[in-house]
Residue, then its C-alpha position, 0 to 999 in steps of 0.5 A: m045500226p044501219i050501215p051508211i052508204e058512205e061507209i062502204s066506200k072507205f078504205p080500209l074496211p072494218g078490221l082490215d087496217f093492220p100492220s103489213s110488210f113485215s121484215f127482221s133487221p139483219d142484226g135480228k134486233y128489230l122487227t119493222y112493219l108498216k102501220s096506219v098513223d090515222s083513220s085514213g090508212s096513211k102508212a108510217l114505218y114502225g119498229l119493234d125492239l125484240t128484246e124490250k118488246s116495245e114499239f117505236l116510230i121510225a119514219d113518217n111524213l116524208g116528202d110533200s104530202s101534196a106532190k102528184e104522182t108521175l104516170v109511171e109511179q101511178l101505173r106501178r102502183q096499179r100493178l102492185r095494188q097499193m091503195s093506201g097513202g104514205i110510205s109503201q115500202y122500205f128495205w133493210t140493207k147490210g149493216s142494218k141500214i134502212l132505205i125508203p123509196h117515197q114519191g120517186n126519192i130515196y131516203w136513207l137511215d143509218d139506223p132505226f133511230s136516226t133522221p131520214e136523209l134524202l139520198v137521191s132526189a126525184s128531180d125530173h125523173p123518179c127513182l123506180d124499183v129501188k134495191a140495195s146490193p147484197n154487201g150493202n155497198f151500193i143502192s140501185f134504181v131505175r131512172n129514165g130507162d136505165i139502171h143506176l148505181l149509187e155508192v153508199i160511202s162516197r154518195t157518188s152515182f153512176k149509170l150502170t146500163d146504157g142503151e137505146d132510148d126506145s128501150t128500157r133496162g131494168l123495168a119489168d114490162y106491163i105483161a110481166q107486172e100485171e100477168m106473170g107476178r114479176s114486178t121487177g126487171y133486174w137482179w143483184s148476184p149474191d156476191s154483188c159483182y153483177v147485176a142481171f137485168t131485162e131489156v124491153t123493146e116495145k116500139h113495134i107494138p102500136e100505141f093505144l091512146i087514152t085521153h083524160v077527157g075530164s081533166d083540165l089538161v089539153g093537148t098532149n098533156a092529156i093523152e097517155s100513150h100505152r104499148y098494150p099487147f092485145a091477144g094474138q098480137d106482138n109481145p114486147k121484145v125482152r132479152v136478159g143481160i148481165a152487167e159487171v159493176d166494176s167494168k160496166e161491161c155487159v154479157w147478153v144471155e141468148s134466150t130467144e127460143d121462148e116468148y116470155i122471161a118468167r122468172v130470173d134468179w141467181f144460184p150460190d155459185n153465181s150462175l143465173a137461173l132463167q125460167t122461160e116460157s112458151r107463148d102457149q104457156q104449155h112449156l117451161k124451161v129452167r136454164k142455167f147461164s154460166i158467166e165464165n163461158s157464156t153457156l145456157t144449159t137446160v136443167l129442168e122442163e115442165n109441160s102441161e096440156t092446159w097451162i103452166n101456173l108461174h110460182n116463186m118457189l125455186r129455192p137454190l140450196s148450197s149443195g147445188s141442188f134446188l127446191w121446186a114446185s110443179e103441178r105435174t100431179g094436178f096439184n102444186h107440190i114441192y120437189l127436190f131437184c138433185g143430180g138431174d132428178l126430181l124427188a117429190l117432197t109433198k103429195g096429195q089432193w091439196q096444193v102448197d101455196s108458198i115455201e116461206s123459208v128453208d133451214e138447211s143446217g136444221g134440215t127443215i122447209f117451212f111452207t103454207g098450203t091447203k093440206d087442212g082444206h081449200t078454205e084454209k091456209h096454214l103453215y107447215k114444216m117437214s125435213l128436207e127429205g119430205e118426211s114428218v110434215e107437221k102443222i104449225t098454225s093452230e087457229s082455223g082460218i087463213h095464216n100469212v107469215l114471216i120466218n126468221v129461223k136465226a132468231d127462232l121467231f115467225v110473225d103470224v098474221f091470221n084471221c077467220l070469218s069470226s075474227p079480223p086479223k090478229v098479228v102475233l109474234r111466235s116462237l119457232g120452238n117451244n110449241y110455237e107459243v105467242e111471244m107477244v100480240i103485235h096487233e089486235s083489232k080495235d075497230e069499233r065499226i065491227d060492233r057498231y054495224q053488228l057485222e056477222p059472218p056469212e055461212i059457208f056451204g058446199l054443193r056438188l055438181q052432177d059430175g061430182t065436183e064440189l063447189s064452195g059458197a057463202i051466203y049472207y042471210p038477211n039478219s032481221g026477223e021482219f024478212k021471210a024466205p024466199y028472199p030477193t037474192v044478189l049473187s056476188v061474183y068473180g069466178g075467174p082464174h087465180v082468184q078464190l073468194v070463199t075462204n074462212s077469212w075476215i075479208m068476207t065478213a068485212s064486205l060491207r056491200a054484202q052486209y048493207l044488202r042483207n040489212k035491206g032484206y036481200l040474200v047475198v051469195v058468193v060461189d067459187s065456180r070452176g076455174s077459180s084457184r087453190r083447188g088444183l088444175k082439174f078444177e081450174s082447167p074446164i075453162k080452157n078455150l072457152m071462158g064464161n061458160v062453165e062459170v055461168e053453169d056453176q053459178s046458176f046451178a048454185l042459185n037453182y039449188l037455193i031456189e029449190k031449198g026455198i031460200a032464193d026468190k026465183e023472180r028477184l035475182g040480181v048479180y054484180g061483179w068487177s073485172y072478170g066478175g063484171y065479165l061474168s055478171l054480163m054473161c050471166l044476164a045474157k046466157r040466163p035471162d030466164l034466171f037473172k033479172a039485173a046485173v051490175a058489170g064494173a070494169p068488164v072484159t067483154s071480148w077477149d080479143g081486147y085483152d092482153t096476150h099472157y092472160t088471154e092466151r093462157y086460157m083461150g089460145m091464139p085468136e086465129e086458132n080458136v075462133a069459135g071459142y073467142t066468139k062464144s066467150s064474147v059478151m057481144s055474141y049474146v047481147s040480143e038475149i038480154e032481157g034484164k036490167l043492166l048497169l055498166v060502170h067503168g073508169l075512162v082511163d083504165e089502162n088494164v081493162h080499157f073503156r073500149h070494152t064497154a064502148r064496144l058493148i054499148n055499140s052492140l046494145n044500141e044496135a039490138g035496141k037494148d036499155y042500159d045504165l051507164l056510170v063512168f069515172p073520167e079520172e079513174r083506172h081499174m078501180p076507183r080510188r078517190l073517195e068521192d068517186r067510190a062513194y058516188m059509185e056505191r050509192r048508185i050501185l046499191e040504188f040500182i040493185q034495190d030498184n031492180v032486184 
C-alpha cells in the first residue's frame, strides 16, 4: 500500500513507539518506565512487578492537558530533544518514593500504588531540574534563578542560594545544554550535606531578539530575548559554588583559568571533581576541590591537537581511584586512574560508547561499544583490571541497556534494520537468558506499508578510508536503473546515520521516495561520529569540504555502477544536513540538480561558540577557513533548484542564517523557493506544520529530480 504523505509527518514513526526512561526501584521490587497510552505518543508512567512479572499503571493525566508551556520549559524541552507529550520524566527517591515533574509542578507518590500528590505548584514560576537528595530528605528544584529545597517530612521549603537578579544559580546555560551535553547546573553531595552549583552571568552578552511575527501577541509579549554567544564573542561567565544545606553558607571554587565548566561530579570522600576545558577545547583538566581547606588540585590532564570530545565516564571507586575515558590513542577507551597513573583497560581500533555499570564487589565493568563493528552497538563486560572482555548481547544491531547488578538483571532495548525495537528483561547470570519480554512492536504500519530495510554498503576513498552507506532501492519492478537519486544527508560531527538500526527502515520519507521510483542514498562522510578521531578530524578548520567530497564520491561510485542517474540527482538535509545540502548544490553544480535545505547554518560566524570553535577555531584566527566554509562564498555557482525551509522562532540555528543567504541569492539573481513556519523552532513539532512541510518537500523533489 502506498504511504500517504500525512503518515510521514506523524510521531513516532512505525515501530518506534516503545517504552523508555527505565529505572529500577531502590528496593529492587519494581522496574518502571514511560510508555505511550494511545496512538498520539503521549506518555504515562508504568511499573513492572519483578516478582509477579506483571505490569501496572502508576500515573497518567497529570495537570492540565491544555496548559501552555512557559518559554523556559519550551527551551529546556528543545535542549533535551523531547517530542512526546504526557509525562516526560520521573525519579525514584530513597525509600522507594517517586517524584514526577510535570508542567512546572512537582508530584509525589509514597509508593507506586498511591495517588500522585501535588507537592509543589508551578504558580508564577515553574520548578525546573527537579531532584531528590541521596538520603531522600529533600526535594530540590530551581525556581526563578535560584535553588530551592523542600523538606519532605515537614513539607516546608526554603531558598538555598541567593544572588543577583541578573544571574542564575543551578541552571545550565545554553552552551552547556546544547553543545556540552550538560543539562544540569547543580549536584548533591553523596552525604546530602552540600549542593554544588554553577552560577551563570550573561548580562555582558548582547541580546538576540526573536519576534513571534505569526502569533496574536503584540509588544514585548511577542519578543523573546536570548543571550546567544556567537563564535568568537563572549561566553557566559560561569563559576562553581558549594552551598551547605544546614547553614546555607557558600564556598566558591576558583576555576577561572579555563573557559568552560564541562562536568561536575562528587567523589565518595565529599571532594568535588571538576572538569574544566580551555576555550580552544584542546586542553581539559580534572581537578579535585577539598571543602575542608578550599584547595583545588589538578589530578589529570587531557590534551589534543584536534579537540576533546566530552564524555560522562568518570566513575569514582571506593578505593579513591576512578575510571576515566580518553581518546589519546585516537579511539575512546576506558582507563583506570590510580596513584597518579593511567592504566589502559580497553584498547583497539574501536571505541567505548559508555560505561553502563561498575560492580566493585564482583570486580566487573559493564560497557557498550563498537568492538564488533562501527554500525553496531553491544554490551560487554570485563574485570576491573581490563581482562577477559566478554560480549554479552548476541543479537546483531543496536543495544541500549540499563543494568541492576544487585538484582542480577538488565533491561535490553535492541533493534536492527530488519526488526523494530524490542525490550526484554535479561539475567546478568545464567547465560544472559531472557526473563521476560517487556515490549514487542505490534505496529501494523510496518506490514501495511511493506517497509523494507535499506542495503548497507561500503566503499573506499583513494587514501584507503572506508565510508559506510545505505541504499533504498526502488521496490517495484516497474522502475529500472539508472534511477533518479536523492541523497539524504547529515554528514556532520557527533552524528552517525548508517547503522544496523530500525530507525533507518522507519524513515518514511525515504520509503515514500523509493515507492515513487527514486534511489535514496545515505552516507556517513568523514567528520561523523563513532569512527575515531582520525575519521572525525579532517573537518578541522574547514567544514563543508571533505563532507561534500565524500558524498560526491559515493554518488559517482553509484553512477559508475549504473545505479544512479547522473542527470537526476538531488539532496536533502536538516540542520548540519541543511548546511551540507547547500554546500553540495553550490560546490558541485555539475552533480546536484536540486536541494532541500532545512534550518541550515549558512555562515559559521552566526553559530555558537562551543560547537563552532571546536571545529573551526576562533574567527579572527581562521579567516580563510570561515570564508571557505560559508555557503555565501559559493552562491554564484548555484545552478540547480533550491528549497529553503526554516522556523522563524528557531533559537538554535536562527532564521538569520536563511535570511543572510536570501540576501546573497537575491544579489546573485538566483531563484529559490522558501517555506517558513512562523511558530516553529529548530524542528517543526505541530502536526499540521509537519504534514504541510512533508508535502511541500516531496512535491519539490518530485518536480525537480
